[in-house]
N, C-alpha and C positions, 0 to 999 in steps of 0.2 A: 733101319733097313739093312738087309743082308744081301749084297751082291758083290761081284768081283771088284768093282771100283771102291766100294766101301771097305772091303777087306784089304785092298792094296794101300789105301791112303789113311784108313782109320777114322773116316768121317762117319757121322751118324746118318746124315741125310745127304744124298749125292747132288747137292746144289753147290756148284763151284763158282766163286765170285772173283773174277779178275778185276783188280783195281790198282791204281798207282798210289792209293792212299793206305798207309799202314793202319789207320783207325778202322777203316772198312774191313780190312783183312782180319783184324782181331775180333771185331764185333761179330762178323759172320761165323768164324770158327767157334767162338764161344757160344753161339746160338745153335750149334750143331751142324752148320754147313761147312764149307771148306774155302777159306780165303786164300787167294793167290796174288802175291805182290808182283805187279808189272815193274820190271827193273830198268827199262830202257832209258828213263829220264835221269837216272842216277850215275854218278861216277862210281868206281869200285869202293872208294872210301865212304861215299854217301850211302851206298847200299849196305855196307857194314854197319853203319849207324842205324839205318832203318831196321835191319834184321835183329840187331841187338835190342832195339826198343820192342819189337814184336815179341822176342823171346821173354822179355821181362814182364810183358802185360797179357800174354795169351793164355796163361794158366795151364800150360801143357797141352792145349788143344792143337790138333794137326793143322798145318798150313803149308803152302808151297810158294815157289818163285817162278816167274816167267821171264826168261831172257831171250834175246834175239841174236842169233848168230846166222846172218844171211848166207845161204848156200851159194847164191849167184851174185857176183859183183859186176856192176855195170862197167864195161870196158873203159868208159870215160874217166873212171875214178880208180880203176884197178891198181894203178901204179903208186897210189898214195898210201903212206903208212902212218900218217899223223894228221891230226886235225889242223895243224898249222898249214900243212901242204894243201889240204882240202879247202881251207878258207882262202888261200891265195889263188885258187883256181876259179873262184866265183867272180864272174866278170863285172866290170863297171856298169854294163847295161842292166844286169839283173839287180845290182845294188840301187841304181837310179830308179828303176821301175818300182821296186819295193818302197823306196823312200817316197816317191811320188804318190803311190797308192795310199800310203798311210797319211800323208799330208792332206789328201782330199777329205779325210775324216778327222782332221784336227790333231793328228798324232805326229808331232814334230820329231823327225829323225833325219840326220844327214846321210847321204849314201855311204860315207865312211863308217858310220855307226851301225849299219844294217846287220852285218854279219857278227854273230857272237857264238862262242862255244866255251864250255867249261871242262878243262882237262881232257880226259878221254871219253867224256859223255857222248852219246849218240849211238845210232844203229850201225856199228862197225864190227868187223870180226874181232879186233883186238879188245874192244870194250866188252863184247859178249863173252869172250873166253875169260876175261878178268872177272866179270860178274859171276860167271859159273863157279870159279874157284872160291869166291866169297860165299856164294850160296851153300856150297857143300861143307863149309865150316860151321854151319848152323844145323839145328835138328829139324830140317825140312822133311816133309813126307811126300813131296812131289817136286819135280823140276820140269818145266815145259819149254819148248822151243817152237818158233814159227819161222816163216820165210825160207822153207826148204827142209831137207833131211836133217834130223837131229845129228849134231856132230858125233863122230865115233867116240871121242874122248868123253862126252857127256854120257853116252849110253854105257860105256865101260865103267865110269866112275859111279854111275847110278847103280849098276849091278853089284859093284864092289861094296857099296854102302847100304844096299837094300832100299834105295830111293827110286820109286817108279819114275820113268821118263815118259812124258806126254808130248805129242807132236800135233800141231794144228794143220789141218788139210782142208782144201776146198774142192777136191775132186777124188773120185774113187781110185784113179791111177796113182795119185799122191799117197793115198792111204796104203795101197799095196807096197809102194816103195818104202814107206816108213816102217811097215810091218816087217819087211824083209831086212831092214837095217837093225831091227831088234828093239824097237820102242815098246813100252808096256801098255800105253793107253793112246787111243786115237781121239782127237777132238775134231769132229767133222763140223766145219763152220760154213754156214750158208751165206749167200750174198746179202742177206738182210742185215748182217752184223755190222757193228761199228768198227772202225780201224781197218787194217788190211784184210781184205776178203776177196773171194772169187765172185763168180757170177751165177752159180747154181743155187737155187733156193734150198733152204733148210729142209722143207717138207719132202723134196725130191732126194736131196743128198744123203740124209740119214739112212733110209732103207737101201739106197744104192751102195753105200759104203759097207753097211752091215752084211748085205748079201755077197758083195765082192770078197770081203775078208773070209766069210764062211766057205765060199766056193774055193778059195785058195788054201783052205785048211788052217787058217790063222785064227786062233782063239784069243782075240784081243778085244777088250771092252771098248765101247765107243761112247763118247760124251757128245751130246748134241749142242750146237752153238749157232747163234744167229737169230735175232728177233725174239728170243724167249724172255718174256717179262712177267709171266704168271705161272702159278703152279699147275694150272690146267694145260698150258702149253707144254710144260715139262712132262706131264703125264702122257700127253699125246706123243711126244718124241720117244718116250720109253715104251709106249705101245708099239712104236715103229721099229723098236730094236735097240735103242740107246739104253745105257745103264745110268744115266744121269744127265744133268744140264750144266753147260759152261756158259756163264752169263757175264755181261760187262756193263751194258748201257743202263740197266735198271739201278745200278749202284751209284750212278752219277747224280741221281736225284735224291740222294740221302743226305742227312744232316752232317754225316762224317766226311763226305766226299771232298776231294781236292778242288772240285769245280766252284766257280764263283757264283754269287747270288744272281748276277746278271745272266749267266748261262743257264742256271736252274730255272729262272723265269722263262727263258726262251724255250727250254725243254717242255715245260708245262703248256706253253702256247703252240708248240710245233705240231704239225701233222706228219704222218708217216712219209708223205711225199716231199718233205722239206729237207731231206738228206741227199747227199750226192757222193758218188765215187769219184775222187779226184786225186791227181798226183801232186796237187799244189801245197801239200803239207809235209809229206815225207819223201816224195819222189817216186813212190809206188802207189798204185790205186788203193785208196783208203776211204771208207765211208765216214762222213762227218756232216755236221749241220751246215747247210748251204748258206753262204753269205756273199756279199759283194767281193770279198777276197777271192773266192773260187771263180766267180764270173769273170773277174779281171784277169786272173792267171790263165783261164781257159779260153780267153778271147783272142781274136786275130791280132790285137795290138800287143799281146804279151810276147816277151822274148822267149817264151817256152819254159816249162818247168825244168828244174835241175834234177839230176839223178840223185838217188839216195847215196850218201847221207847229206849231200850239199844242200838239198832243199830244206831239210830240217834246220840247218845252220842259219837259214834265212827266215823261215816261218816261225820257229819256236820263240826266238826273241821278239819277233813282230807281235805275236799273240800275247806275250807277256806285257808288252808296251800297250797294247789295246786294252787289256784288262785293267792295267794301272790307270790309263786315261779315263776309263769309265768310273773307277773308284774316285778319281779326282774331279768328277762332275761333267766330263765330256760326253754328253748324250749322243752326239753324232757317232762316236766310236762304238757305241752299243751295236750299231748295224753290222760291225765286223766281228763281234764276239762269236766264237765258234769252238767246237771241240769234236773229237771223235765220238760218234754216236750212231746207232743203227736205226733201222726203220721202226723198231719197236718204240721209238720216242713218241709215236702217236698214242701209245697206251699210258703214257705218264700224265697223271692229272693232279699230283700233289707231291710234296717233299715229305719223306718218312725217314725214320731211323733205320739203319742197316738191320738191326735186330727185328724190327717190325716187318721188313721185307721178307726175312727168312721165315718168320712166323706165318705171314700171309701165304707164302709159297707152300708151306707145309699144309695149311688148312685147305687151300685150293686144290692141292695135289690129292689129298685124301678124298675131298668131295668129288673130284673128277673121276678118280678110280672107282669110288663107290657108285657113282652114276652108271659107269660102264658095266660094273658087275651086276647092278640092278636090272640092266637090260636083259640079262640072261635068265632072269626069273629064278625059280627054285631049282 
């Protein structure tokens, strides 16, 4: 395919696969798509290891990295400059609530053990900037940022190195701000998406963003994101003005994914209505598979969710303990198993390889486009 996004990134087929798993990134890029490694779970040193592995296994195919440098910091945590300070700010009430919730499902952890962090890991400005420096040391063909305007340093370094900068947005006004800042690609993500997302549906957001950019004289390609699980959906979004698709949830049900067998089983069984936008994992609204964890934190008995990144310092170690408990035979803990996933989960009916997903997208895309062309007759 030949369009602006393909020319900017070097991909054959503009199917972008966001994943925290390096194996998915490599498999997708080698199959002609474009793998994007989500960096937020890694420390800078860990990210260096992940990218070195990708470089050694991707056979020169293009790939990218997604980092998070939040533009807006909650005033409650703005004064903190280290994870040690952030951990100390998490109250005994929040620790006790978390410990009590886990114990209800047979996951034993004391309040003192609830909070955990590793080095500079987490969604913080200092970690995001450090990850950005690591990413630019590798032959990436794209760097992406979310949670606000892409940092000026990222845009400047991207232009210096010839690396396109992508920015995720959930509203047309956000897209216009990103365009004015100088980003190269807009990823317009609808509320159906997994992870951090807004409230506007993808079907509405894509033409709205495309029209707004055109009216402002901004010739910037748009990728559609949110709920896209098939090649036919990808074709529909491109008919609406997008130049490709940015996907995430569909890769969670692949054999290469970082997700556990327990979560993949829950994905297959889930309906599109089984997800929820909740602050109870990161501190900002993020869509994920709904479980008793979310009901408890969003209930009247909750001490209230913590701001980003404190909430992640509580939730991420908790979910690791939950997964380990299930592996150890604790069936009660299975009720708490969750992960970031979008409403497209209702379209998941089997576990496939990442390469198979790319091939299916290609075939479905061609079939959908051919069907539309056929409607026009001779």
